[in-house]
N, CA, C and O atoms as a MOPAC input file, in Angstrom:
PM7 MOZYME 1SCF
protein

 N    139.89700 1   112.45000 1   114.93200 1
 C    138.68400 1   111.74100 1   114.57900 1
 C    137.45500 1   112.46300 1   115.14600 1
 O    136.48300 1   112.69300 1   114.42600 1
 N    137.49900 1   112.81900 1   116.42700 1
 C    136.35200 1   113.48100 1   117.05800 1
 C    136.07200 1   114.81200 1   116.36700 1
 O    134.91700 1   115.14900 1   116.10600 1
 N    137.11700 1   115.55700 1   116.07400 1
 C    136.93900 1   116.85500 1   115.40500 1
 C    136.23600 1   116.67100 1   114.06000 1
 O    135.35600 1   117.45600 1   113.70700 1
 N    136.62100 1   115.63900 1   113.31000 1
 C    136.00100 1   115.38100 1   112.00200 1
 C    134.53500 1   114.96700 1   112.14800 1
 O    133.69000 1   115.39700 1   111.36300 1
 N    134.23200 1   114.13800 1   113.14400 1
 C    132.85100 1   113.69700 1   113.38200 1
 C    131.96400 1   114.88900 1   113.72100 1
 O    130.87100 1   115.04300 1   113.17500 1
 N    132.44700 1   115.72100 1   114.62400 1
 C    131.66900 1   116.89200 1   115.04600 1
 C    131.48400 1   117.86000 1   113.88000 1
 O    130.39500 1   118.40100 1   113.69000 1
 N    132.53800 1   118.08100 1   113.10300 1
 C    132.43800 1   118.99700 1   111.95600 1
 C    131.42400 1   118.46900 1   110.93800 1
 O    130.63500 1   119.23900 1   110.39100 1
 N    131.44600 1   117.17500 1   110.68700 1
 C    130.49700 1   116.57000 1   109.74500 1
 C    129.05700 1   116.72300 1   110.25000 1
 O    128.15500 1   117.05400 1   109.48000 1
 N    128.85400 1   116.48400 1   111.52600 1
 C    127.50700 1   116.61100 1   112.09700 1
 C    127.01500 1   118.04800 1   112.00600 1
 O    125.85900 1   118.29600 1   111.66600 1
 N    127.87400 1   118.96700 1   112.30400 1
 C    127.46700 1   120.37700 1   112.28100 1
 C    127.22200 1   120.88400 1   110.85800 1
 O    126.38500 1   121.76300 1   110.65700 1
 N    127.94100 1   120.34300 1   109.86800 1
 C    127.72600 1   120.74200 1   108.46800 1
 C    126.43800 1   120.15200 1   107.90100 1
 O    125.87200 1   120.68800 1   106.94900 1
 N    125.98900 1   119.07900 1   108.47100 1
 C    124.79600 1   118.40000 1   107.94700 1
 C    123.55100 1   119.23800 1   108.23400 1
 O    123.58100 1   120.18700 1   109.01800 1
 N    122.47700 1   118.86400 1   107.58600 1
 C    121.20300 1   119.54800 1   107.80500 1
 C    120.43200 1   118.92000 1   108.96500 1
 O    119.30000 1   119.31500 1   109.24300 1
 N    121.03100 1   117.95800 1   109.63100 1
 C    120.36100 1   117.24700 1   110.72100 1
 C    120.41500 1   118.09400 1   111.99100 1
 O    121.48700 1   118.50500 1   112.43400 1
 N    119.25400 1   118.34200 1   112.56000 1
 C    119.17200 1   119.11000 1   113.80500 1
 C    119.75800 1   118.28700 1   114.95600 1
 O    119.61000 1   117.06500 1   114.96400 1
 N    120.41400 1   118.92400 1   115.92000 1
 C    120.97500 1   118.18700 1   117.05500 1
 C    119.95600 1   117.31300 1   117.77900 1
 O    120.31600 1   116.26200 1   118.30900 1
 N    118.70600 1   117.72300 1   117.81100 1
 C    117.67900 1   116.92200 1   118.48400 1
 C    117.37600 1   115.61900 1   117.73700 1
 O    116.72700 1   114.72900 1   118.28600 1
 N    117.83800 1   115.50400 1   116.50400 1
 C    117.56500 1   114.31200 1   115.68300 1
 C    118.78600 1   113.41900 1   115.52200 1
 O    118.73600 1   112.44200 1   114.77500 1
 N    119.87600 1   113.73200 1   116.20300 1
 C    121.10400 1   112.95800 1   116.07100 1
 C    121.66600 1   112.64600 1   117.45200 1
 O    121.91900 1   113.54700 1   118.25200 1
 N    121.85400 1   111.37200 1   117.71600 1
 C    122.44400 1   110.93300 1   118.96900 1
 C    123.68100 1   110.10900 1   118.65900 1
 O    123.63100 1   109.19000 1   117.84100 1
 N    124.78300 1   110.43200 1   119.30500 1
 C    126.01000 1   109.65500 1   119.14500 1
 C    126.01200 1   108.54700 1   120.19000 1
 O    125.74600 1   108.78700 1   121.36700 1
 N    126.31700 1   107.32400 1   119.74100 1
 C    126.44200 1   106.19500 1   120.65500 1
 C    127.75400 1   105.48300 1   120.34300 1
 O    128.18800 1   105.43300 1   119.19200 1
 N    128.38100 1   104.93500 1   121.38300 1
 C    129.64000 1   104.21500 1   121.17200 1
 C    129.90200 1   103.28300 1   122.34200 1
 O    129.52300 1   103.55900 1   123.48000 1
 N    130.55800 1   102.17600 1   122.03700 1
 C    131.00800 1   101.27300 1   123.09700 1
 C    132.15500 1   101.91300 1   123.88200 1
 O    132.35100 1   101.60700 1   125.05800 1
 N    132.90300 1   102.79100 1   123.23900 1
 C    134.03500 1   103.45100 1   123.88400 1
 C    133.54100 1   104.73700 1   124.56300 1
 O    133.32000 1   105.75300 1   123.90400 1
 N    133.37600 1   104.67500 1   125.87100 1
 C    132.83800 1   105.80300 1   126.63400 1
 C    133.74300 1   107.02700 1   126.51700 1
 O    133.25200 1   108.15400 1   126.47000 1
 N    135.05600 1   106.81700 1   126.47000 1
 C    135.96700 1   107.94800 1   126.37800 1
 C    135.78600 1   108.70700 1   125.06100 1
 O    135.80200 1   109.93800 1   125.04600 1
 N    135.61400 1   107.97800 1   123.96000 1
 C    135.43400 1   108.62700 1   122.66200 1
 C    134.12800 1   109.42600 1   122.63900 1
 O    134.11600 1   110.58800 1   122.23400 1
 N    133.03900 1   108.80400 1   123.07100 1
 C    131.75400 1   109.50200 1   123.02700 1
 C    131.73800 1   110.66300 1   124.03100 1
 O    131.02500 1   111.64500 1   123.82600 1
 N    132.50500 1   110.55800 1   125.09500 1
 C    132.63900 1   111.66700 1   126.04400 1
 C    133.36900 1   112.84600 1   125.39300 1
 O    133.01200 1   114.00200 1   125.62000 1
 N    134.37400 1   112.55500 1   124.59700 1
 C    135.07700 1   113.62500 1   123.87400 1
 C    134.14500 1   114.31000 1   122.88200 1
 O    134.20100 1   115.52700 1   122.70800 1
 N    133.28100 1   113.51800 1   122.22800 1
 C    132.29800 1   114.10500 1   121.31700 1
 C    131.37100 1   115.03100 1   122.10100 1
 O    131.08100 1   116.14200 1   121.65800 1
 N    130.90700 1   114.57600 1   123.26200 1
 C    129.99700 1   115.38500 1   124.08700 1
 C    130.65500 1   116.69600 1   124.51100 1
 O    130.02000 1   117.75000 1   124.48800 1
 N    131.92500 1   116.62600 1   124.89500 1
 C    132.63100 1   117.84500 1   125.31500 1
 C    132.83200 1   118.80700 1   124.14100 1
 O    132.79200 1   120.02500 1   124.31200 1
 N    133.04900 1   118.24500 1   122.94800 1
 C    133.26000 1   119.07700 1   121.76400 1
 C    131.96100 1   119.61300 1   121.17500 1
 O    131.93700 1   120.67800 1   120.55800 1
 N    130.87800 1   118.85800 1   121.37500 1
 C    129.59500 1   119.23800 1   120.77900 1
 C    128.47100 1   118.97400 1   121.77300 1
 O    127.70600 1   118.02500 1   121.60000 1
 N    128.36100 1   119.79600 1   122.80800 1
 C    127.37400 1   119.54600 1   123.85600 1
 C    125.92000 1   119.61400 1   123.39000 1
 O    125.01700 1   119.18700 1   124.11000 1
 N    125.69100 1   120.14800 1   122.19600 1
 C    124.32400 1   120.24800 1   121.69800 1
 C    123.75300 1   118.89200 1   121.26200 1
 O    122.54400 1   118.76900 1   121.06300 1
 N    124.61200 1   117.87400 1   121.11300 1
 C    124.16400 1   116.54400 1   120.70500 1
 C    124.06600 1   115.61100 1   121.90500 1
 O    124.85800 1   115.69800 1   122.84300 1
 N    123.07700 1   114.71100 1   121.85900 1
 C    123.00500 1   113.66300 1   122.88100 1
 C    124.08500 1   112.62900 1   122.59600 1
 O    124.36200 1   112.29400 1   121.44500 1
 N    124.68700 1   112.13200 1   123.67200 1
 C    125.74300 1   111.12200 1   123.56300 1
 C    125.50600 1   110.04200 1   124.60800 1
 O    125.28900 1   110.33500 1   125.78300 1
 N    125.54900 1   108.78800 1   124.16300 1
 C    125.29600 1   107.63700 1   125.03000 1
 C    126.45000 1   106.64700 1   124.94000 1
 O    127.04400 1   106.45700 1   123.87800 1
 N    126.75400 1   106.02600 1   126.06000 1
 C    127.66500 1   104.89300 1   126.05600 1
 C    126.86000 1   103.63000 1   125.82400 1
 O    125.74400 1   103.49600 1   126.32500 1
 N    127.42900 1   102.69600 1   125.05900 1
 C    126.77500 1   101.41300 1   124.83700 1
 C    127.43700 1   100.38300 1   125.74600 1
 O    128.64900 1   100.17700 1   125.68900 1
 N    126.63200 1    99.74600 1   126.57700 1
 C    127.14100 1    98.72500 1   127.50000 1
 C    127.24900 1    97.38900 1   126.78200 1
 O    126.30300 1    96.93600 1   126.13800 1
 N    128.39400 1    96.77800 1   126.90100 1
 C    128.60000 1    95.44500 1   126.34000 1
 C    128.43100 1    94.43500 1   127.47200 1
 O    129.37000 1    93.73100 1   127.84300 1
 N    127.21800 1    94.37900 1   128.01000 1
 C    126.92200 1    93.50600 1   129.15300 1
 C    125.96600 1    92.41800 1   128.69600 1
 O    124.82500 1    92.70000 1   128.32800 1
 N    126.42200 1    91.19900 1   128.71800 1
 C    125.58500 1    90.05000 1   128.38000 1
 C    125.18000 1    89.36200 1   129.66500 1
 O    126.00200 1    89.23700 1   130.57300 1
 N    123.95300 1    88.91600 1   129.77200 1
 C    123.46700 1    88.28600 1   131.01500 1
 C    124.31000 1    87.06800 1   131.40300 1
 O    124.67000 1    86.23700 1   130.57000 1
 N    124.60600 1    86.99900 1   132.69500 1
 C    125.39800 1    85.87800 1   133.21700 1
 C    124.50700 1    84.77000 1   133.77300 1
 O    124.95000 1    83.63700 1   133.95900 1
 N    123.24600 1    85.11400 1   134.03400 1
 C    122.36000 1    84.17600 1   134.71100 1
 C    122.18400 1    84.53900 1   136.17600 1
 O    121.27500 1    84.03500 1   136.83500 1
 N    123.03800 1    85.40100 1   136.68700 1
 C    122.92000 1    85.91000 1   138.06000 1
 C    122.45700 1    87.35500 1   137.98700 1
 O    123.23000 1    88.25600 1   137.66100 1
 N    121.19700 1    87.55900 1   138.29100 1
 C    120.60300 1    88.88800 1   138.15600 1
 C    121.35800 1    89.94100 1   138.96800 1
 O    121.57300 1    91.05300 1   138.48400 1
 N    121.75900 1    89.60800 1   140.19000 1
 C    122.45100 1    90.58500 1   141.03400 1
 C    123.75600 1    91.04600 1   140.37900 1
 O    124.11100 1    92.22200 1   140.46200 1
 N    124.46900 1    90.12100 1   139.72700 1
 C    125.72800 1    90.47100 1   139.07600 1
 C    125.47900 1    91.30900 1   137.82400 1
 O    126.18300 1    92.28800 1   137.57400 1
 N    124.47800 1    90.91900 1   137.04300 1
 C    124.14500 1    91.68500 1   135.84400 1
 C    123.73100 1    93.10900 1   136.21000 1
 O    124.14900 1    94.06800 1   135.56200 1
 N    122.91300 1    93.24000 1   137.24400 1
 C    122.46700 1    94.55700 1   137.69200 1
 C    123.64600 1    95.38800 1   138.19700 1
 O    123.73700 1    96.57900 1   137.90200 1
 N    124.54400 1    94.76600 1   138.95400 1
 C    125.72100 1    95.47300 1   139.46700 1
 C    126.57400 1    95.99900 1   138.31600 1
 O    127.03300 1    97.14000 1   138.35500 1
 N    126.78500 1    95.18200 1   137.30300 1
 C    127.57000 1    95.60800 1   136.14700 1
 C    126.87300 1    96.75800 1   135.42300 1
 O    127.53000 1    97.69400 1   134.96800 1
 N    125.54300 1    96.69200 1   135.31500 1
 C    124.78800 1    97.76300 1   134.66500 1
 C    124.87100 1    99.06800 1   135.46800 1
 O    124.99600 1   100.14900 1   134.89300 1
 N    124.80200 1    98.95900 1   136.78700 1
 C    124.91700 1   100.14600 1   137.64300 1
 C    126.30500 1   100.77300 1   137.53600 1
 O    126.43100 1   101.99700 1   137.51000 1
 N    127.33000 1    99.95400 1   137.47700 1
 C    128.69900 1   100.47400 1   137.31600 1
 C    128.84100 1   101.21000 1   135.98600 1
 O    129.48300 1   102.25800 1   135.90700 1
 N    128.22900 1   100.64000 1   134.94000 1
 C    128.29300 1   101.30200 1   133.64500 1
 C    127.54200 1   102.63500 1   133.68800 1
 O    128.00100 1   103.62200 1   133.11300 1
 N    126.41700 1   102.66900 1   134.35000 1
 C    125.66500 1   103.91600 1   134.49600 1
 C    126.53200 1   104.98000 1   135.16900 1
 O    126.54100 1   106.14000 1   134.75800 1
 N    127.25700 1   104.57100 1   136.20000 1
 C    128.15200 1   105.50200 1   136.90400 1
 C    129.23400 1   106.02600 1   135.95800 1
 O    129.55600 1   107.21400 1   135.98100 1
 N    129.79800 1   105.13900 1   135.12500 1
 C    130.81700 1   105.57000 1   134.15500 1
 C    130.24800 1   106.61000 1   133.19400 1
 O    130.89500 1   107.61700 1   132.90500 1
 N    129.05100 1   106.36600 1   132.70800 1
 C    128.42200 1   107.30900 1   131.76900 1
 C    128.15600 1   108.64700 1   132.43400 1
 O    128.37600 1   109.70000 1   131.83600 1
 N    127.68500 1   108.60500 1   133.67000 1
 C    127.41300 1   109.83900 1   134.40900 1
 C    128.71200 1   110.61700 1   134.64000 1
 O    128.76300 1   111.82400 1   134.40700 1
 N    129.75200 1   109.93100 1   135.09400 1
 C    131.03000 1   110.59300 1   135.35500 1
 C    131.65700 1   111.14900 1   134.07900 1
 O    132.40900 1   112.12200 1   134.12800 1
 N    131.34700 1   110.53100 1   132.93500 1
 C    131.88900 1   110.98300 1   131.65300 1
 C    131.09100 1   112.14900 1   131.06600 1
 O    131.45800 1   112.69500 1   130.02600 1
 N    129.99600 1   112.52900 1   131.73700 1
 C    129.19900 1   113.66000 1   131.26200 1
 C    128.27300 1   113.32600 1   130.10400 1
 O    127.86800 1   114.20800 1   129.34800 1
 N    127.94100 1   112.04600 1   129.97000 1
 C    127.06100 1   111.62800 1   128.87000 1
 C    125.60000 1   111.88800 1   129.21000 1
 O    125.25800 1   112.25000 1   130.33500 1
 N    124.75200 1   111.69500 1   128.21100 1
 C    123.31800 1   111.91400 1   128.38300 1
 C    122.55900 1   110.64200 1   128.71900 1
 O    121.40100 1   110.69700 1   129.13400 1
 N    123.20700 1   109.49400 1   128.54000 1
 C    122.51700 1   108.24700 1   128.82300 1
 C    123.39100 1   107.03200 1   128.60600 1
 O    124.55200 1   107.12400 1   128.20900 1
 N    122.78200 1   105.88200 1   128.88400 1
 C    123.43100 1   104.58900 1   128.70500 1
 C    122.51400 1   103.70800 1   127.87300 1
 O    121.29100 1   103.77300 1   127.99500 1
 N    123.11800 1   102.88500 1   127.02700 1
 C    122.38400 1   102.02500 1   126.09700 1
 C    122.75500 1   100.57400 1   126.40800 1
 O    123.91100 1   100.17400 1   126.26400 1
 N    121.76100 1    99.79300 1   126.83600 1
 C    121.98600 1    98.43100 1   127.31700 1
 C    121.32900 1    97.38400 1   126.43500 1
 O    120.37100 1    97.66500 1   125.71400 1
 N    121.86100 1    96.17300 1   126.50600 1
 C    121.21500 1    95.00500 1   125.92600 1
 C    119.84800 1    94.86000 1   126.60000 1
 O    119.75300 1    94.84700 1   127.82700 1
 N    118.80300 1    94.75300 1   125.79600 1
 C    117.42900 1    94.67600 1   126.32300 1
 C    117.19100 1    93.30400 1   126.95300 1
 O    116.62900 1    92.40600 1   126.32700 1
 N    117.62500 1    93.16400 1   128.18700 1
 C    117.43200 1    91.92200 1   128.93700 1
 C    117.00700 1    92.30400 1   130.35100 1
 O    117.56900 1    93.22000 1   130.94900 1
 N    116.02500 1    91.60600 1   130.87200 1
 C    115.47200 1    91.96900 1   132.18600 1
 C    116.43500 1    91.72200 1   133.34000 1
 O    116.20800 1    92.24700 1   134.43100 1
 N    117.49000 1    90.95400 1   133.15000 1
 C    118.49900 1    90.81700 1   134.20300 1
 C    119.47300 1    91.98600 1   134.20000 1
 O    120.06700 1    92.30200 1   135.23100 1
 N    119.63900 1    92.62200 1   133.06500 1
 C    120.56600 1    93.75100 1   132.93200 1
 C    119.84900 1    95.06600 1   133.20300 1
 O    120.31600 1    95.88100 1   133.99900 1
 N    118.73100 1    95.27000 1   132.54800 1
 C    117.96800 1    96.51200 1   132.68100 1
 C    116.84100 1    96.25200 1   133.67900 1
 O    115.79100 1    95.71100 1   133.33400 1
 N    117.08800 1    96.64700 1   134.90500 1
 C    116.16100 1    96.41800 1   136.01100 1
 C    115.56800 1    97.75600 1   136.46000 1
 O    116.07600 1    98.81300 1   136.08500 1
 N    114.49700 1    97.71800 1   137.26000 1
 C    113.96500 1    98.98300 1   137.78400 1
 C    115.03000 1    99.80100 1   138.52300 1
 O    115.06700 1   101.02600 1   138.41200 1
 N    115.88000 1    99.12400 1   139.26300 1
 C    116.93500 1    99.83100 1   140.00900 1
 C    117.90600 1   100.54500 1   139.06600 1
 O    118.31900 1   101.67100 1   139.34400 1
 N    118.27000 1    99.90600 1   137.96300 1
 C    119.18300 1   100.51700 1   136.99200 1
 C    118.53200 1   101.73800 1   136.34900 1
 O    119.14700 1   102.80100 1   136.26700 1
 N    117.29800 1   101.58700 1   135.89600 1
 C    116.60000 1   102.70900 1   135.24800 1
 C    116.40400 1   103.85500 1   136.24100 1
 O    116.63100 1   105.01500 1   135.89700 1
 N    115.99100 1   103.54300 1   137.45200 1
 C    115.81200 1   104.58800 1   138.47500 1
 C    117.12400 1   105.30500 1   138.76000 1
 O    117.14700 1   106.52700 1   138.91400 1
 N    118.20800 1   104.55500 1   138.82900 1
 C    119.51700 1   105.16500 1   139.08100 1
 C    119.89600 1   106.11800 1   137.94700 1
 O    120.33000 1   107.24300 1   138.19500 1
 N    119.73100 1   105.66400 1   136.70500 1
 C    120.03300 1   106.54000 1   135.56500 1
 C    119.20700 1   107.81300 1   135.63400 1
 O    119.73800 1   108.91400 1   135.49400 1
 N    117.90800 1   107.66100 1   135.85100 1
 C    117.02300 1   108.82800 1   135.89800 1
 C    117.38600 1   109.76000 1   137.05500 1
 O    117.31600 1   110.98000 1   136.90900 1
 N    117.76800 1   109.20400 1   138.19000 1
 C    118.14400 1   110.05200 1   139.33200 1
 C    119.42600 1   110.84200 1   139.04600 1
 O    119.66900 1   111.88300 1   139.65700 1
 N    120.24400 1   110.34100 1   138.11300 1
 C    121.46100 1   111.04900 1   137.70300 1
 C    121.19900 1   112.00100 1   136.53400 1
 O    122.11100 1   112.67300 1   136.05400 1
 N    119.92900 1   112.05100 1   136.07800 1
 C    119.59500 1   112.90600 1   134.94800 1
 C    119.92200 1   112.28900 1   133.59600 1
 O    120.00800 1   112.99300 1   132.59000 1
 N    120.10400 1   110.97600 1   133.57300 1
 C    120.44900 1   110.28200 1   132.33500 1
 C    119.24100 1   109.53900 1   131.76900 1
 O    118.30400 1   109.20000 1   132.49200 1
 N    119.28400 1   109.29900 1   130.47100 1
 C    118.26500 1   108.50100 1   129.80500 1
 C    118.72100 1   107.04900 1   129.73800 1
 O    119.91700 1   106.75700 1   129.76400 1
 N    117.75600 1   106.15200 1   129.65200 1
 C    118.03600 1   104.72800 1   129.51800 1
 C    117.54100 1   104.25700 1   128.16200 1
 O    116.35800 1   104.37400 1   127.84200 1
 N    118.46400 1   103.72100 1   127.36800 1
 C    118.12400 1   103.15700 1   126.06700 1
 C    118.41400 1   101.66400 1   126.09700 1
 O    119.24700 1   101.20000 1   126.87500 1
 N    117.72600 1   100.91800 1   125.24600 1
 C    118.00100 1    99.48400 1   125.10900 1
 C    118.15300 1    99.13200 1   123.64300 1
 O    117.51400 1    99.72500 1   122.77400 1
 N    119.01200 1    98.15600 1   123.38400 1
 C    119.24100 1    97.66200 1   122.03200 1
 C    119.00200 1    96.16000 1   122.01300 1
 O    118.96600 1    95.49800 1   123.05000 1
 N    118.84100 1    95.65100 1   120.81500 1
 C    118.57400 1    94.22600 1   120.63300 1
 C    119.65700 1    93.61900 1   119.75400 1
 O    120.41900 1    94.32700 1   119.09600 1
 N    119.70700 1    92.30000 1   119.76000 1
 C    120.67600 1    91.58700 1   118.93700 1
 C    120.26000 1    91.62100 1   117.47000 1
 O    119.18700 1    92.10900 1   117.11400 1
 N    121.12600 1    91.09900 1   116.65000 1
 C    120.84600 1    91.02300 1   115.21100 1
 C    119.59100 1    90.19100 1   114.96300 1
 O    119.34400 1    89.20400 1   115.65600 1
 N    118.81000 1    90.59500 1   113.97700 1
 C    117.55400 1    89.89900 1   113.65900 1
 C    117.84200 1    88.47600 1   113.16900 1
 O    118.85000 1    88.24900 1   112.50000 1
 N    116.99500 1    87.54500 1   113.48500 1
 C    115.86600 1    87.67100 1   114.41800 1
 C    116.37100 1    87.57400 1   115.85900 1
 O    117.09600 1    86.64400 1   116.21200 1
 N    115.98800 1    88.52200 1   116.66100 1
 C    116.47900 1    88.59900 1   118.03800 1
 C    115.39200 1    88.17100 1   119.01900 1
 O    114.24500 1    88.60500 1   118.91400 1
 N    115.75800 1    87.32300 1   119.96400 1
 C    114.79500 1    86.88800 1   120.98600 1
 C    114.33000 1    88.04400 1   121.86200 1
 O    113.20900 1    88.04200 1   122.37000 1
 N    115.21200 1    89.03800 1   122.03200 1
 C    114.85000 1    90.16100 1   122.90200 1
 C    114.17600 1    91.30200 1   122.12800 1
 O    114.05100 1    92.41200 1   122.64400 1
 N    113.74900 1    91.03200 1   120.91100 1
 C    113.03900 1    92.02900 1   120.10500 1
 C    111.59500 1    91.56000 1   119.92800 1
 O    111.16000 1    91.20200 1   118.83400 1
 N    110.87200 1    91.57800 1   121.05200 1
 C    109.50800 1    91.03400 1   121.05800 1
 C    108.60200 1    91.90200 1   121.93300 1
 O    109.08200 1    92.64500 1   122.78800 1
 N    107.29800 1    91.80300 1   121.71400 1
 C    106.37200 1    92.58400 1   122.54700 1
 C    106.53700 1    92.30800 1   124.04500 1
 O    106.33200 1    93.21000 1   124.85700 1
 N    106.90000 1    91.09700 1   124.41900 1
 C    107.08600 1    90.79400 1   125.84800 1
 C    108.22900 1    91.62200 1   126.43600 1
 O    108.10100 1    92.18100 1   127.52500 1
 N    109.33400 1    91.69600 1   125.71700 1
 C    110.47200 1    92.49700 1   126.19100 1
 C    110.13500 1    93.97700 1   126.12300 1
 O    110.46600 1    94.72600 1   127.04300 1
 N    109.48000 1    94.41500 1   125.04500 1
 C    109.10400 1    95.83500 1   124.94400 1
 C    108.22500 1    96.23500 1   126.12000 1
 O    108.40900 1    97.30300 1   126.70400 1
 N    107.25700 1    95.36500 1   126.47100 1
 C    106.37100 1    95.66900 1   127.61500 1
 C    107.16800 1    95.73500 1   128.91400 1
 O    106.96000 1    96.63500 1   129.72800 1
 N    108.07400 1    94.78700 1   129.10600 1
 C    108.88500 1    94.76500 1   130.33200 1
 C    109.74400 1    96.02500 1   130.43600 1
 O    109.87500 1    96.59700 1   131.51700 1
 N    110.32300 1    96.45400 1   129.33200 1
 C    111.16900 1    97.65400 1   129.34000 1
 C    110.31400 1    98.90900 1   129.55100 1
 O    110.71100 1    99.81500 1   130.28500 1
 N    109.15600 1    98.96200 1   128.91700 1
 C    108.26300 1   100.11700 1   129.09200 1
 C    107.76700 1   100.19900 1   130.53100 1
 O    107.62400 1   101.29200 1   131.07900 1
 N    107.50500 1    99.05600 1   131.13800 1
 C    106.98200 1    99.02500 1   132.51400 1
 C    107.96400 1    99.60600 1   133.51900 1
 O    107.55400 1   100.08600 1   134.57600 1
 N    109.26000 1    99.56900 1   133.20500 1
 C    110.25000 1   100.12700 1   134.13700 1
 C    110.78500 1   101.47500 1   133.65500 1
 O    111.80300 1   101.96800 1   134.14000 1
 N    110.06500 1   102.06300 1   132.67900 1
 C    110.33700 1   103.43100 1   132.21100 1
 C    111.60600 1   103.60400 1   131.38600 1
 O    112.25400 1   104.64800 1   131.46400 1
 N    111.97200 1   102.59100 1   130.59300 1
 C    113.06700 1   102.76000 1   129.63800 1
 C    112.64400 1   103.85800 1   128.66400 1
 O    111.48800 1   103.91200 1   128.24200 1
 N    113.58000 1   104.72500 1   128.31500 1
 C    113.26900 1   105.90100 1   127.50500 1
 C    113.33000 1   105.65800 1   125.99700 1
 O    112.53900 1   106.22700 1   125.24500 1
 N    114.26000 1   104.82000 1   125.55700 1
 C    114.52200 1   104.65800 1   124.12400 1
 C    114.67400 1   103.18200 1   123.79200 1
 O    115.38000 1   102.45200 1   124.48800 1
 N    114.00900 1   102.74500 1   122.72600 1
 C    114.07400 1   101.36300 1   122.25600 1
 C    114.72300 1   101.33100 1   120.87900 1
 O    114.40100 1   102.14900 1   120.01700 1
 N    115.63100 1   100.39000 1   120.67200 1
 C    116.14000 1   100.09200 1   119.34000 1
 C    115.55100 1    98.75000 1   118.96100 1
 O    115.52200 1    97.82900 1   119.77700 1
 N    115.07800 1    98.63200 1   117.72400 1
 C    114.43700 1    97.39600 1   117.29100 1
 C    114.80200 1    97.08700 1   115.84700 1
 O    115.07500 1    97.98500 1   115.05100 1
 N    114.80000 1    95.80300 1   115.52800 1
 C    114.96000 1    95.36200 1   114.14000 1
 C    113.60800 1    95.30600 1   113.43900 1
 O    113.53400 1    95.00900 1   112.24700 1
 N    112.55700 1    95.58700 1   114.16900 1
 C    111.18100 1    95.48700 1   113.65600 1
 C    110.49300 1    96.84300 1   113.78300 1
 O    109.54500 1    96.96900 1   114.55900 1
 N    110.93800 1    97.86000 1   113.04800 1
 C    110.39500 1    99.20700 1   113.27100 1
 C    108.88700 1    99.32700 1   113.09400 1
 O    108.23300 1   100.01800 1   113.87600 1
 N    108.32600 1    98.67700 1   112.09400 1
 C    106.88000 1    98.78900 1   111.89600 1
 C    106.11500 1    98.11700 1   113.02600 1
 O    105.10600 1    98.64000 1   113.50100 1
 N    106.59600 1    96.95900 1   113.45300 1
 C    105.92400 1    96.20800 1   114.51400 1
 C    106.01500 1    96.93600 1   115.85000 1
 O    105.01800 1    97.05000 1   116.56200 1
 N    107.19500 1    97.42600 1   116.19500 1
 C    107.33200 1    98.12100 1   117.48100 1
 C    106.55300 1    99.43100 1   117.45100 1
 O    106.00500 1    99.84000 1   118.47400 1
 N    106.49300 1   100.09800 1   116.29900 1
 C    105.71700 1   101.33400 1   116.20800 1
 C    104.22900 1   101.04800 1   116.42300 1
 O    103.55200 1   101.78000 1   117.14400 1
 N    103.72400 1    99.98800 1   115.79800 1
 C    102.32400 1    99.60600 1   116.00100 1
 C    102.07400 1    99.25800 1   117.46300 1
 O    101.05300 1    99.64600 1   118.03000 1
 N    103.00700 1    98.52500 1   118.07500 1
 C    102.88300 1    98.17600 1   119.49300 1
 C    102.84900 1    99.44600 1   120.34200 1
 O    102.00400 1    99.58900 1   121.22500 1
 N    103.77900 1   100.36900 1   120.06500 1
 C    103.85800 1   101.61600 1   120.82700 1
 C    102.57200 1   102.43000 1   120.67900 1
 O    102.05200 1   102.95800 1   121.66300 1
 N    102.05700 1   102.53100 1   119.44300 1
 C    100.80800 1   103.27800 1   119.21700 1
 C     99.64500 1   102.64000 1   119.97900 1
 O     98.83700 1   103.34500 1   120.58500 1
 N     99.56100 1   101.31500 1   119.94700 1
 C     98.46200 1   100.65400 1   120.65400 1
 C     98.60600 1   100.78500 1   122.16500 1
 O     97.60600 1   100.87000 1   122.87800 1
 N     99.83900 1   100.80100 1   122.65900 1
 C    100.03900 1   100.96800 1   124.10700 1
 C     99.67300 1   102.38400 1   124.53400 1
 O     99.17600 1   102.57800 1   125.64400 1
 N     99.90700 1   103.37000 1   123.68400 1
 C     99.52800 1   104.75200 1   124.00000 1
 C     98.02200 1   104.92800 1   123.96200 1
 O     97.46600 1   105.68200 1   124.76100 1
 N     97.35300 1   104.23800 1   123.03900 1
 C     95.90900 1   104.30200 1   122.93400 1
 C     95.25300 1   103.68500 1   124.17500 1
 O     94.21400 1   104.15400 1   124.64000 1
 N     95.87600 1   102.62900 1   124.70000 1
 C     95.33800 1   101.93900 1   125.88400 1
 C     95.43500 1   102.79700 1   127.14000 1
 O     94.68400 1   102.59000 1   128.09300 1
 N     96.35500 1   103.75700 1   127.14600 1
 C     96.52400 1   104.62100 1   128.32400 1
 C     95.41500 1   105.56700 1   128.37800 1
 O     95.35200 1   106.39300 1   129.28900 1

């Protein structure tokens, strides 16, 4: 499977800088990274908030460690302030990894300017949104304000 995925990506006209592999299965995406180091590869964390911030953060930090040990380029988390904390983002960055966040299926409560601002404030690198035009306008206006 990995060999076929890598061969398909390499045959395509898509530049490696424009294609990122993401997967819930860290081992699979790690195999892709080892076979095709020119592509970014991220593990997707299946961490849902428990209501205890310390526990959510601990689980996120453990996942970051798994991604780092697997040789990935980053970790992709549920965009929730109990899961993606300054400590988690700082830890990823100190390991040389990127921090991405994803949102639930539309309409998603965590796909809002309030969450985008909170994630940007702690230096999250990549946002996934169900509202591409809205988040792009938000991002442009936030850059103009700087």
